[in-house]
C-alpha positions as CSV (number, residue, x, y, z in Angstrom):
1,M,-7.9,-76.6,117.8
2,T,-8.1,-73.8,115.0
3,D,-4.5,-72.1,115.5
4,T,-2.7,-71.9,112.5
5,P,-0.1,-74.3,111.7
6,A,3.7,-73.1,111.7
7,V,3.9,-74.2,108.4
8,Q,0.7,-73.8,106.6
9,M,0.0,-76.4,103.2
10,T,-2.7,-77.2,100.9
11,N,-4.8,-80.1,101.5
12,L,-3.6,-81.6,98.6
13,E,0.1,-81.0,100.2
14,A,-1.4,-82.1,103.7
15,I,-3.0,-85.3,102.3
16,L,0.3,-86.3,100.3
17,R,2.6,-85.8,103.6
18,L,-0.1,-87.5,105.8
19,S,-0.1,-90.5,103.2
20,V,3.5,-91.3,103.7
21,D,3.7,-90.2,107.2
22,T,0.5,-90.1,109.5
23,A,1.9,-88.7,112.4
24,D,3.0,-85.5,110.9
25,G,1.9,-82.8,112.9
26,Q,2.2,-79.9,110.5
27,A,0.1,-81.7,108.1
28,L,-2.4,-82.5,110.2
29,G,-2.8,-79.2,111.6
30,S,-2.9,-77.5,108.3
31,L,-5.7,-80.0,107.4
32,R,-7.4,-79.1,110.3
33,H,-6.8,-75.5,109.8
34,N,-8.2,-75.4,106.1
35,N,-11.4,-77.1,106.9
36,A,-12.2,-75.8,110.3
37,V,-15.5,-74.7,109.6
38,F,-16.8,-77.5,107.5
39,I,-15.2,-79.8,110.5
40,R,-17.1,-77.8,113.3
41,A,-20.2,-78.3,110.8
42,T,-20.1,-81.5,110.5
43,L,-19.5,-82.5,113.7
44,T,-22.5,-80.5,115.2
45,R,-24.7,-81.8,112.6
46,Y,-23.4,-85.3,113.9
47,F,-22.6,-84.7,117.9
48,G,-24.2,-81.1,118.6
49,S,-21.8,-79.2,120.0
50,G,-19.7,-79.7,123.2
51,P,-17.2,-81.9,124.5
52,L,-18.6,-85.1,122.6
53,A,-17.6,-83.2,119.2
54,N,-14.2,-81.8,120.3
55,Q,-13.7,-85.4,121.4
56,A,-14.9,-86.6,118.1
57,E,-12.8,-84.1,116.4
58,R,-9.7,-85.2,117.8
59,V,-10.8,-88.9,116.5
60,L,-11.9,-88.0,113.2
61,M,-8.3,-86.0,112.2
62,L,-6.8,-89.1,113.2
63,R,-9.1,-90.9,111.1
64,M,-8.3,-88.8,108.3
65,A,-4.8,-88.9,108.7
66,D,-5.1,-92.9,108.5
67,R,-7.3,-92.3,105.5
68,A,-4.6,-90.3,103.7
69,R,-3.0,-93.4,102.3
70,S,-6.2,-94.3,100.4
71,Y,-5.9,-90.7,98.6
72,D,-5.9,-90.9,94.7
73,Q,-3.9,-88.4,93.3
74,Q,-6.7,-87.6,90.3
75,E,-8.9,-86.6,93.1
76,N,-9.7,-83.2,94.4
77,A,-8.3,-82.8,97.8
78,D,-10.9,-80.6,98.8
79,R,-14.1,-82.8,97.8
80,W,-11.7,-86.3,99.1
81,F,-11.4,-84.2,102.9
82,A,-15.3,-83.5,102.7
83,R,-16.1,-86.9,101.5
84,Y,-14.4,-89.0,104.1
85,A,-14.8,-86.6,106.5
86,T,-18.7,-86.9,106.2
87,V,-18.0,-90.6,106.0
88,E,-15.8,-90.8,109.6
89,C,-18.2,-88.6,111.3
90,D,-21.5,-91.3,110.6
91,R,-18.8,-93.8,111.7
92,L,-17.9,-92.4,114.7
93,R,-21.8,-91.5,115.2
94,N,-22.4,-95.3,114.7
95,E,-20.1,-96.8,117.2
96,A,-20.9,-94.8,120.0
97,I,-24.9,-95.4,119.6
98,H,-23.6,-98.9,119.5
99,D,-21.3,-98.3,122.0
100,R,-24.1,-96.6,124.3
101,A,-26.5,-99.7,123.3
102,N,-24.1,-102.4,124.3
103,S,-23.5,-100.5,127.7
104,D,-26.8,-100.9,129.1
């Protein structure tokens, strides 16, 4: 999942493109590539390693694309990504705990 996208862009460029088109694969790929180390560390902290973390990564990136519309251009794009990726991982973990509790 850390393959270099065909068109590399900064986090700011990727977020701005995703704010217009959440399905922009090049922008999403750049965002994933630029933040690969942070994403992996955060997912490991919340989900450990393995299939659950890999599944969570796909959902995280889709949610980050959806969140791009809330980006304020006055913000630092790198900090924005780190803050909301952490928020979304926390939300995903809580959803998983809730789903597991309700399935018992």
